Backbone bond lengths (Angstrom), bond angles and torsions (degrees), N, CA, C in turn:
res aa  C-N    CA-C-N  psi(-1)  N-CA   C-N-CA  omega(-1)  CA-C   N-CA-C  phi
1 M - - - 1.444 - - 1.528 112.16 -
2 S 1.328 118.76 -11.21 1.455 120.80 -176.85 1.523 109.52 -62.13
3 G 1.332 115.65 144.24 1.448 120.68 -179.37 1.509 113.81 91.69
4 L 1.327 117.33 -16.56 1.460 120.48 177.76 1.519 109.55 -80.03
5 P 1.329 117.84 145.54 1.459 119.36 177.35 1.522 111.13 -66.43
6 R 1.306 115.76 147.56 1.469 121.31 176.73 1.521 107.90 -92.50
7 L 1.334 116.00 115.30 1.456 122.32 -173.86 1.520 109.76 -107.95
8 G 1.316 116.47 120.26 1.453 120.96 179.36 1.517 111.17 -107.76
9 F 1.332 116.47 144.96 1.465 121.52 179.83 1.525 109.61 -124.48
10 I 1.331 115.77 118.43 1.461 121.81 172.04 1.518 106.84 -96.95
11 G 1.330 115.41 106.11 1.461 120.98 -172.33 1.514 109.22 95.94
12 V 1.331 116.32 126.43 1.468 120.35 -178.16 1.524 108.24 -132.96
13 G 1.327 115.32 77.14 1.451 121.22 176.57 1.514 111.13 -100.47
14 T 1.328 115.97 -158.21 1.464 121.36 -175.80 1.524 112.27 -60.76
15 I 1.341 117.52 -46.28 1.461 120.62 -176.22 1.526 110.99 -68.66
16 A 1.339 116.86 -44.59 1.468 119.56 178.48 1.521 110.73 -61.10
17 A 1.331 116.81 -42.79 1.463 120.77 179.45 1.520 111.12 -62.19
18 A 1.336 116.41 -40.18 1.466 120.18 178.70 1.520 110.49 -64.59
19 L 1.327 117.52 -41.00 1.456 121.35 -179.62 1.529 111.22 -65.73
20 I 1.318 116.43 -43.47 1.467 120.61 178.18 1.531 110.32 -63.28
21 T 1.329 116.02 -43.71 1.462 120.34 179.31 1.516 110.90 -61.62
22 G 1.340 116.91 -41.71 1.454 120.54 178.75 1.516 112.26 -63.58
23 M 1.332 116.78 -38.46 1.463 119.82 -179.91 1.521 112.34 -73.11
24 C 1.329 116.72 -14.92 1.467 120.73 178.25 1.533 112.04 -108.49
25 A 1.341 117.56 6.40 1.466 121.02 -175.64 1.522 111.41 -66.79
26 D 1.318 114.40 151.70 1.475 121.99 176.54 1.525 112.91 57.43
27 G 1.329 116.33 29.78 1.455 120.63 177.42 1.518 114.50 77.34
28 E 1.337 117.12 3.28 1.465 120.41 -180.00 1.521 110.07 -78.80
29 R 1.310 117.15 147.92 1.463 122.65 175.95 1.523 108.50 -128.18
30 R 1.312 116.67 109.58 1.471 120.35 -178.02 1.525 112.14 -91.78
31 G 1.305 117.13 -2.19 1.448 121.12 178.95 1.512 109.35 174.81
32 T 1.320 115.56 -179.23 1.462 120.39 168.10 1.522 106.30 -101.54
33 F 1.310 116.95 145.34 1.452 121.75 -169.94 1.527 110.32 -118.04
34 L 1.322 115.55 131.10 1.459 122.12 177.18 1.521 106.99 -123.23
35 L 1.333 115.83 117.11 1.459 120.95 -171.89 1.516 111.74 -108.38
36 S 1.311 115.45 144.82 1.459 119.66 174.18 1.519 108.88 -71.44
37 P 1.337 117.38 154.11 1.469 119.84 -179.30 1.521 113.37 -74.42
38 R 1.326 117.32 -4.21 1.459 120.97 175.26 1.535 108.31 -59.86
39 S 1.348 117.14 142.01 1.468 120.84 -173.22 1.525 108.99 55.56
40 A 1.316 114.66 59.08 1.466 121.75 -170.44 1.524 112.91 -57.43
41 D 1.325 118.14 -37.06 1.468 120.39 -177.67 1.521 111.40 -64.67
42 I 1.339 116.04 -44.38 1.462 119.57 179.88 1.523 110.01 -65.65
43 A 1.323 116.57 -45.91 1.469 120.72 -179.73 1.533 110.56 -59.77
44 K 1.321 116.85 -42.60 1.460 120.63 -179.52 1.524 111.26 -63.82
45 R 1.332 116.71 -42.42 1.469 120.10 179.87 1.531 111.11 -63.62
46 L 1.323 116.83 -40.14 1.461 119.68 178.83 1.535 110.90 -65.37
47 A 1.336 116.51 -40.46 1.466 120.24 179.50 1.523 111.32 -66.33
48 E 1.309 117.11 -34.12 1.463 120.98 178.20 1.526 111.47 -72.86
49 R 1.324 115.89 -30.97 1.472 120.34 -176.66 1.516 112.46 -82.17
50 F 1.342 117.07 -37.83 1.465 121.17 -174.08 1.527 110.46 -120.16
51 S 1.325 116.42 126.66 1.462 120.73 -176.07 1.525 112.59 -68.64
52 C 1.326 117.60 -18.63 1.467 121.16 -178.08 1.527 112.70 -90.61
53 V 1.330 116.60 7.59 1.470 121.42 -177.47 1.518 109.83 -110.76
54 E 1.339 116.42 131.89 1.461 122.83 174.60 1.526 109.50 -127.32
55 V 1.309 115.89 156.32 1.462 121.63 174.08 1.520 108.07 -106.67
56 A 1.327 116.86 125.43 1.466 122.12 -178.68 1.527 110.48 -81.98
57 R 1.325 115.40 165.90 1.472 119.11 -178.65 1.524 111.65 -74.06
58 D 1.348 116.76 -29.45 1.461 120.04 179.18 1.527 108.86 -161.69
59 N 1.339 116.34 176.93 1.456 121.00 -176.58 1.524 113.21 -63.82
60 Q 1.336 116.95 -37.83 1.460 118.70 -179.32 1.521 111.22 -66.24
61 A 1.319 116.87 -33.30 1.467 120.16 176.77 1.524 110.56 -65.21
62 V 1.331 117.21 -34.12 1.466 120.67 175.22 1.526 109.80 -62.16
63 I 1.338 115.81 -48.14 1.463 121.19 -179.59 1.533 110.31 -59.43
64 D 1.318 116.33 -47.98 1.467 121.18 -175.45 1.523 112.20 -65.11
65 G 1.327 117.43 -29.90 1.464 120.51 -175.20 1.514 114.55 -100.69
66 S 1.343 117.51 16.36 1.461 120.15 -174.95 1.519 112.34 -127.59
67 D 1.340 114.72 152.82 1.460 122.18 171.88 1.530 110.33 -96.79
68 I 1.328 115.08 -42.55 1.467 122.28 178.98 1.522 107.36 -116.67
69 V 1.324 116.55 125.60 1.463 121.24 -175.34 1.523 110.01 -112.59
70 F 1.316 115.92 120.32 1.466 122.04 175.85 1.525 108.77 -93.86
71 L 1.319 116.30 128.40 1.461 122.05 179.14 1.523 108.49 -103.13
72 A 1.330 116.53 115.15 1.464 120.78 -173.58 1.518 111.54 -131.43
73 V 1.322 116.43 41.50 1.460 121.08 177.73 1.527 109.37 -99.84
74 R 1.321 116.75 163.34 1.461 120.41 178.12 1.530 109.76 -68.77
75 P 1.329 117.30 144.71 1.471 119.46 -178.40 1.523 113.14 -59.19
76 Q 1.344 116.52 -29.36 1.470 120.04 -178.26 1.526 112.56 -65.37
77 V 1.336 116.81 -25.86 1.468 119.54 -176.71 1.522 112.37 -115.08
78 A 1.334 117.31 4.47 1.454 120.70 -174.34 1.520 112.57 -57.79
79 T 1.309 117.36 -45.21 1.465 120.41 -178.07 1.523 111.01 -64.03
80 D 1.332 116.54 -43.76 1.467 120.33 -179.39 1.531 111.56 -65.45
81 V 1.330 117.59 -38.32 1.469 121.11 -177.28 1.525 111.03 -76.00
82 L 1.328 116.41 -44.26 1.466 119.89 -173.04 1.524 113.21 -84.86
83 G 1.311 117.09 -28.78 1.460 120.92 -175.80 1.514 115.23 -53.06
84 P 1.340 119.65 -44.65 1.473 120.48 -177.98 1.530 114.65 -77.47
85 L 1.336 118.74 -8.21 1.457 121.43 -173.70 1.524 111.20 -83.97
86 H 1.341 115.84 153.17 1.463 122.02 -178.82 1.524 109.41 -113.56
87 F 1.324 115.50 113.17 1.453 121.99 -179.68 1.529 110.20 -97.00
88 R 1.345 115.42 162.75 1.462 121.36 177.28 1.531 110.14 -104.59
89 L 1.312 114.89 159.72 1.458 120.63 178.26 1.519 111.53 -61.60
90 D 1.353 117.18 -35.10 1.462 120.25 -176.03 1.521 113.78 -85.35
91 H 1.321 118.74 0.46 1.460 120.47 177.76 1.532 110.34 -66.63
92 R 1.339 115.70 141.40 1.467 121.51 168.25 1.523 106.38 -106.54
93 I 1.301 115.98 129.01 1.454 122.10 -173.77 1.528 109.82 -107.75
94 V 1.339 115.92 132.22 1.467 121.34 173.13 1.525 107.23 -123.46
95 S 1.317 116.18 112.20 1.463 120.35 -178.50 1.519 110.97 -94.74
96 L 1.323 115.49 130.24 1.465 122.02 173.71 1.527 109.96 -105.50
97 I 1.320 116.68 16.04 1.473 122.65 -173.49 1.522 110.01 -87.66
98 T 1.319 117.24 122.35 1.456 120.59 175.76 1.526 109.71 -72.09
99 A 1.330 114.74 156.18 1.469 121.35 172.64 1.526 112.54 55.05
100 F 1.323 116.74 36.24 1.469 120.67 -179.60 1.518 106.66 -145.13
101 D 1.330 116.68 98.14 1.458 120.05 -171.34 1.526 112.47 -79.05
102 V 1.323 114.65 171.54 1.466 121.29 -176.06 1.523 111.27 -62.33
103 A 1.318 117.26 -36.84 1.469 120.36 -179.16 1.528 111.04 -59.88
104 R 1.321 117.36 -41.74 1.470 120.60 178.37 1.520 110.96 -71.38
105 L 1.323 116.75 -38.07 1.464 120.44 179.73 1.522 111.53 -64.58
106 R 1.320 115.75 -37.29 1.457 120.58 -173.13 1.529 111.91 -57.41
107 T 1.323 116.35 -38.21 1.465 119.24 -179.30 1.527 111.62 -72.32
108 L 1.328 117.46 -24.64 1.462 121.09 -176.61 1.526 112.77 -87.47
109 V 1.334 117.40 -25.97 1.467 120.01 -175.37 1.533 112.36 -109.66
110 A 1.337 117.96 4.89 1.474 120.72 177.99 1.535 109.34 -56.13
111 P 1.344 115.76 142.40 1.465 129.32 12.74 1.527 114.87 -89.16
112 A 1.356 118.25 4.54 1.465 119.54 176.37 1.523 108.94 -58.99
113 S 1.327 116.27 136.83 1.465 119.13 -176.07 1.523 113.46 -125.51
114 T 1.333 117.56 -12.70 1.465 120.56 176.53 1.519 108.31 -88.86
115 I 1.321 116.14 105.30 1.464 121.61 -173.29 1.524 109.45 -128.55
116 A 1.314 116.05 128.19 1.462 122.07 174.14 1.526 108.49 -124.33
117 R 1.308 116.11 156.31 1.464 121.76 172.96 1.525 108.11 -120.31
118 A 1.334 116.42 137.22 1.460 121.15 -179.43 1.521 109.28 -130.98
119 A 1.331 115.44 148.11 1.468 120.62 -178.52 1.523 110.16 -125.91
120 P 1.341 117.54 73.00 1.469 120.05 176.37 1.530 110.74 -77.77
121 L 1.317 116.19 159.07 1.463 122.81 178.40 1.530 108.58 -113.60
122 P 1.334 117.88 165.43 1.478 119.21 179.22 1.524 113.66 -55.26
123 S 1.335 117.30 -31.44 1.467 120.88 -178.51 1.522 112.95 -66.46
124 I 1.328 117.25 -10.59 1.462 120.32 179.79 1.527 110.67 -64.21
125 A 1.336 116.76 -20.74 1.471 120.49 176.14 1.528 110.89 -59.74
126 R 1.338 116.10 -29.74 1.475 121.56 178.46 1.524 111.25 -104.65
127 R 1.340 114.76 14.58 1.466 121.87 179.89 1.517 111.49 57.75
128 L 1.323 114.70 43.77 1.459 122.50 177.80 1.520 109.77 -125.09
129 G 1.328 115.41 152.50 1.449 120.46 173.74 1.511 113.15 91.92
130 P 1.337 116.21 173.95 1.466 120.82 -178.73 1.522 111.49 -81.50
131 L 1.321 115.27 154.58 1.460 122.04 175.23 1.533 106.61 -140.03
132 A 1.322 116.02 102.15 1.461 121.02 -177.93 1.522 109.92 -85.52
133 L 1.342 116.19 138.48 1.462 121.70 -177.90 1.519 110.28 -133.86
134 Y 1.339 115.67 128.32 1.463 122.31 171.80 1.536 106.73 -135.01
135 S 1.291 118.53 135.73 1.452 127.04 -14.93 1.525 108.27 -86.10
136 P 1.331 117.42 167.96 1.470 120.02 -174.37 1.526 112.77 -76.32
137 V 1.326 117.02 68.84 1.469 121.51 174.83 1.535 107.55 -65.97
138 P 1.324 119.67 120.11 1.474 121.48 -172.63 1.528 113.96 -52.57
139 E 1.327 117.58 -44.05 1.461 120.40 -178.25 1.525 111.18 -63.29
140 I 1.328 116.37 -40.71 1.465 120.60 179.58 1.521 110.41 -70.97
141 A 1.320 116.91 -40.93 1.466 120.75 178.92 1.523 110.91 -60.77
142 R 1.336 117.02 -42.03 1.475 119.70 177.94 1.517 110.95 -63.48
143 L 1.321 117.08 -38.14 1.459 121.54 -178.83 1.530 111.58 -65.35
144 L 1.338 116.13 -35.04 1.465 120.98 -175.72 1.532 113.42 -94.91
145 A 1.316 117.27 -11.49 1.471 121.23 -176.70 1.527 110.88 -59.17
146 G 1.331 115.51 135.07 1.454 120.60 176.76 1.508 114.89 86.43
147 L 1.333 117.23 -4.25 1.470 119.80 178.56 1.522 111.59 -81.68
148 G 1.298 115.70 -8.90 1.456 124.07 -179.00 1.516 106.14 172.69
149 Q 1.318 116.87 -162.25 1.458 120.48 176.64 1.522 108.20 -84.30
150 L 1.342 116.28 96.98 1.462 120.79 -175.57 1.525 110.08 -74.61
151 V 1.342 115.02 123.42 1.463 121.87 178.36 1.524 106.98 -114.49
152 Q 1.342 116.55 110.86 1.460 121.26 -177.14 1.528 109.67 -95.19
153 L 1.312 115.71 126.96 1.460 121.75 -173.24 1.521 110.71 -116.86
154 H 1.317 116.37 147.67 1.462 122.23 -179.81 1.522 112.24 -108.11
155 N 1.323 116.95 -0.95 1.458 121.84 -178.04 1.525 108.92 -132.11
156 E 1.315 117.60 126.06 1.465 120.66 -175.76 1.518 112.04 -64.10
157 S 1.324 117.74 -30.55 1.466 120.17 179.40 1.528 110.97 -64.63
158 E 1.342 117.03 -29.11 1.467 120.15 176.88 1.521 110.28 -66.17
159 L 1.323 116.92 -41.25 1.461 120.57 178.66 1.519 110.63 -61.75
160 D 1.335 117.46 -43.48 1.460 120.82 -179.23 1.528 111.47 -62.12
161 A 1.334 116.98 -36.26 1.460 120.28 177.99 1.528 111.14 -67.84
162 F 1.335 116.79 -44.84 1.463 119.55 176.88 1.524 110.57 -62.23
163 W 1.336 116.38 -39.41 1.455 120.46 -178.74 1.532 110.85 -62.43
164 A 1.334 116.87 -35.49 1.456 120.20 178.57 1.527 111.10 -59.56
165 V 1.330 116.34 -40.21 1.465 120.28 -178.14 1.523 111.68 -64.73
166 T 1.338 117.65 -30.30 1.467 119.21 178.66 1.531 111.44 -64.35
167 G 1.329 117.19 -15.78 1.456 120.58 177.49 1.517 113.64 -70.54
168 L 1.319 117.41 -3.33 1.470 120.74 -179.50 1.526 113.15 -96.49
169 M 1.335 117.93 2.67 1.471 119.40 -177.38 1.527 111.86 -60.45
170 G 1.329 116.54 -48.84 1.466 119.52 179.89 1.513 111.81 -62.51
171 S 1.348 116.51 -38.16 1.462 120.78 179.39 1.527 111.15 -64.51
172 Y 1.328 116.01 -37.10 1.460 120.05 178.01 1.529 110.59 -59.85
173 F 1.333 116.02 -48.10 1.461 118.57 179.57 1.525 111.48 -69.78
174 G 1.345 116.64 -29.15 1.464 119.63 174.09 1.518 111.16 -63.76
175 W 1.344 116.48 -37.20 1.458 120.59 177.88 1.529 110.27 -66.32
176 L 1.327 116.53 -43.78 1.468 119.54 176.54 1.524 111.27 -60.90
177 D 1.329 116.03 -39.15 1.464 119.91 179.33 1.530 111.12 -64.40
178 E 1.334 115.86 -38.12 1.474 119.88 177.79 1.521 110.66 -64.18
179 I 1.329 116.46 -42.61 1.465 121.32 179.18 1.528 110.42 -65.19
180 A 1.341 115.60 -44.89 1.465 119.80 178.80 1.522 110.91 -63.16
181 G 1.340 117.00 -37.51 1.456 120.57 178.21 1.515 112.31 -64.15
182 W 1.341 115.57 -39.35 1.469 118.94 178.03 1.533 110.14 -63.51
183 L 1.330 116.24 -44.35 1.464 119.60 179.11 1.528 111.56 -63.14
184 A 1.343 116.54 -39.07 1.466 119.84 -179.59 1.521 111.20 -61.44
185 H 1.334 116.27 -31.37 1.463 119.93 179.10 1.526 112.73 -74.68
186 Q 1.324 116.29 -6.26 1.471 120.18 175.56 1.529 110.80 -93.02
187 S 1.341 115.64 21.12 1.474 122.92 177.73 1.533 112.10 65.57
188 L 1.324 115.67 35.16 1.461 120.23 176.43 1.524 109.84 -101.39
189 Q 1.326 116.73 155.24 1.460 120.74 179.65 1.523 110.77 -71.35
190 E 1.325 114.90 136.22 1.467 119.40 -175.70 1.523 112.87 -59.55
191 T 1.327 117.21 -41.09 1.470 118.88 -179.00 1.519 111.24 -64.05
192 Q 1.325 117.16 -39.76 1.461 120.70 177.29 1.520 110.50 -65.93
193 V 1.332 115.70 -40.09 1.460 120.88 -179.12 1.526 110.70 -60.70
194 R 1.326 116.34 -50.86 1.471 119.90 -177.06 1.523 111.45 -64.94
195 T 1.352 116.09 -39.41 1.462 119.85 178.08 1.518 110.81 -62.15
196 Y 1.322 116.23 -44.01 1.470 121.10 -177.95 1.526 110.51 -64.97
197 V 1.335 116.54 -48.96 1.466 120.46 -177.35 1.535 110.54 -62.96
198 A 1.333 116.33 -44.46 1.467 120.05 -179.89 1.521 110.63 -61.74
199 A 1.340 117.54 -43.92 1.465 121.37 -178.79 1.525 111.43 -66.29
200 L 1.328 116.81 -39.30 1.469 121.10 179.56 1.524 110.81 -60.67
201 F 1.330 116.72 -49.07 1.461 119.28 -174.86 1.535 112.08 -80.24
202 E 1.326 116.83 -21.80 1.467 118.76 171.59 1.525 109.67 -65.43
203 A 1.336 116.18 -44.05 1.464 120.61 179.88 1.524 110.65 -62.70
204 L 1.336 117.28 -40.96 1.461 120.53 178.80 1.528 110.88 -66.35
205 A 1.345 116.77 -38.90 1.464 120.31 178.91 1.525 111.06 -63.85
206 V 1.330 116.85 -40.46 1.459 120.86 178.52 1.533 110.08 -63.15
207 T 1.331 116.21 -43.64 1.459 119.96 177.22 1.526 110.92 -60.20
208 G 1.326 116.38 -44.16 1.456 120.42 179.14 1.520 112.03 -60.99
209 A 1.332 116.81 -41.42 1.466 120.64 179.85 1.524 111.15 -67.45
210 E 1.317 116.65 -41.61 1.463 120.76 -177.66 1.526 112.69 -68.98
211 R 1.323 116.69 -29.53 1.469 120.10 -172.70 1.523 112.86 -120.66
212 S 1.321 116.44 21.51 1.466 119.90 -175.62 1.525 112.77 -59.76
213 R 1.328 117.64 -31.64 1.462 120.62 -178.99 1.527 112.38 -64.10
214 E 1.326 117.15 -23.34 1.458 120.32 -178.88 1.523 112.31 -76.76
215 G 1.332 117.03 -19.78 1.459 120.96 -176.69 1.520 110.52 101.03
216 F 1.330 116.29 133.09 1.465 120.08 -178.36 1.522 111.70 -69.44
217 D 1.335 117.10 -25.39 1.464 119.29 178.89 1.530 110.90 -62.10
218 R 1.324 116.44 -34.23 1.467 119.90 177.54 1.527 111.04 -66.56
219 L 1.331 115.78 -38.01 1.468 119.38 178.58 1.524 111.06 -67.81
220 V 1.321 117.35 -32.56 1.467 120.63 175.37 1.524 109.46 -58.15
221 V 1.332 115.68 -47.86 1.467 120.34 -178.82 1.524 110.83 -64.43
222 E 1.338 116.40 -45.37 1.465 119.98 -177.30 1.527 112.51 -65.45
223 H 1.316 116.49 -27.90 1.460 119.89 -178.98 1.523 112.34 -98.44
224 S 1.328 117.27 13.82 1.473 121.14 -178.63 1.521 109.35 -131.56
225 T 1.316 116.57 84.44 1.459 121.68 178.68 1.525 109.93 -60.95
226 P 1.345 118.46 132.09 1.471 119.86 178.81 1.526 111.71 -53.38
227 G 1.322 115.18 125.36 1.450 120.16 -178.33 1.513 114.56 79.63
228 G 1.333 116.66 1.53 1.457 120.51 -176.45 1.518 113.97 -91.28
229 L 1.333 115.69 -175.44 1.465 121.82 -175.74 1.523 111.75 -68.01
230 N 1.333 117.51 -42.16 1.459 120.59 -178.37 1.522 111.63 -67.12
231 E 1.325 116.56 -38.54 1.468 119.12 177.40 1.525 110.23 -62.61
232 Q 1.325 116.22 -41.84 1.462 119.80 179.03 1.522 111.19 -63.34
233 A 1.327 116.61 -47.09 1.463 120.10 -178.32 1.522 110.86 -60.69
234 H 1.335 116.89 -45.04 1.468 120.03 -179.28 1.531 110.30 -64.61
235 R 1.321 116.94 -40.86 1.465 120.78 179.48 1.529 111.15 -63.10
236 E 1.330 116.57 -43.76 1.461 120.46 -178.94 1.527 111.57 -65.25
237 L 1.336 115.61 -43.41 1.469 119.70 -180.00 1.530 111.52 -67.15
238 M 1.329 116.82 -38.68 1.460 120.42 176.61 1.524 110.37 -62.67
239 A 1.321 116.77 -43.47 1.462 120.89 -179.11 1.521 111.52 -64.86
240 A 1.326 116.58 -31.09 1.472 121.35 179.21 1.526 112.19 -80.39
241 G 1.350 116.96 -2.94 1.456 120.04 177.97 1.515 114.36 84.76
242 W 1.336 116.33 17.58 1.465 120.58 -176.09 1.525 111.83 -57.84
243 T 1.347 117.17 -50.72 1.460 119.63 -177.47 1.525 111.29 -67.28
244 R 1.331 116.07 -36.24 1.471 119.53 178.71 1.521 110.72 -63.90
245 L 1.333 116.69 -39.20 1.468 120.69 179.11 1.527 111.49 -64.71
246 V 1.324 117.26 -36.05 1.463 120.30 177.77 1.521 109.74 -62.29
247 S 1.321 116.92 -47.55 1.462 121.11 -179.95 1.528 111.43 -63.28
248 Q 1.323 116.59 -41.21 1.464 120.06 -179.87 1.531 110.84 -66.00
249 T 1.321 115.71 -37.86 1.462 119.59 177.73 1.525 110.65 -64.66
250 L 1.318 116.50 -42.87 1.465 120.28 177.41 1.529 110.87 -62.68
251 D 1.323 117.42 -37.39 1.468 120.20 176.72 1.526 110.57 -59.09
252 L 1.340 116.74 -42.82 1.466 120.57 -179.92 1.525 111.94 -67.18
253 I 1.333 116.41 -43.28 1.465 120.06 179.19 1.527 109.97 -62.94
254 H 1.328 115.91 -44.26 1.463 120.97 -179.59 1.526 110.47 -61.83
255 A 1.325 116.24 -42.71 1.462 120.42 178.97 1.522 111.00 -62.29
256 R 1.328 116.31 -37.55 1.468 119.88 178.83 1.528 110.42 -66.51
257 I 1.329 117.03 -41.57 1.461 120.78 178.11 1.520 110.94 -60.43
258 L 1.322 115.70 -38.73 1.460 120.79 -179.15 1.523 112.84 -81.82
259 G 1.341 116.76 1.51 1.455 120.58 178.19 1.510 114.39 80.89
260 R 1.351 116.80 18.20 1.457 120.26 -178.03 1.521 113.18 -104.25
261 A 1.315 116.78 -1.20 1.465 120.71 -179.93 1.515 108.60 -148.81
262 T 1.309 116.44 165.80 1.456 121.78 -178.14 1.512 110.40 -123.44
263 L 1.325 115.66 174.10 1.458 121.86 178.75 1.519 111.52 -60.23
264 A 1.332 117.54 -25.29 1.464 121.18 -176.62 1.524 112.84 -76.46
265 D 1.317 117.90 -18.12 1.457 121.05 -178.63 1.521 110.52 -66.98
266 R 1.330 115.39 142.90 1.464 120.95 179.65 1.514 109.21 -136.26
267 L 1.325 114.71 168.02 1.458 119.28 174.44 1.512 110.14 -67.43
268 P 1.332 117.44 151.20 1.470 119.22 175.58 1.513 111.07 -55.87
269 G 1.320 115.79 134.07 1.463 120.01 179.40 1.501 115.04 90.27
270 T 1.368 117.87 -6.36 1.462 119.75 179.99 1.531 111.44 -110.34
271 R 1.322 117.54 -1.54 1.458 120.10 -176.38 1.539 110.26 -60.85
272 G 1.308 114.15 129.72 1.456 119.99 178.60 1.505 113.31 86.14
273 S 1.341 117.28 -2.77 1.461 119.59 -179.53 1.518 110.64 -78.07
């Protein structure tokens, strides 16, 4: 293990666990891992699964035993958790905290000055999906390369915009659930329904990934025969304001990330629903 970077994690939730799993996938070891005892069950399972993972006695022990420190706590408690900790000048910081910009982090992790923010998704455990990184610190970029589609950004506002889009993951699966529910009401077997729906949208996702450079609007046209079923569905959903609602929802999520809105904010017409 000598020569590998020492990677510390303050906070070990779903995203941190996925990132650690991705860095240890296929027998690869990108570093040695020292985890805070927060979320003890997850930390314990990771230590049992991977020989390069240890659980520290407390958060300060993570800081003291690490070269690169990943911050994976909720933004609501970030100040309380990080404030009492003592960082070193040579620490490299990677924040996985939403709605917490570098300027705010800088005061909490001083004298450390090398700070990056990353937005991995749960699928990173299987080395799938996008992984946005700001700023493109070479050492951090090398560490994260290959864990997914690494997108290196030079502007923090770009990261916040990408992060807003990740807020649609649950809605995506909610849409699949609605479709599967409709099929189930047609007296079809649930297992067949879920298999069919998952396979259909997996194929569409692959097409989107392969041809993304062409523009998704072109794929809309190609998948909507004039007078056909897809054209009708798209027309009906557009008329119902479906696409407009997606954009409005993203506006609210983005505003919340930037500190301009709260969890209580809703789209016009949905208040109290």
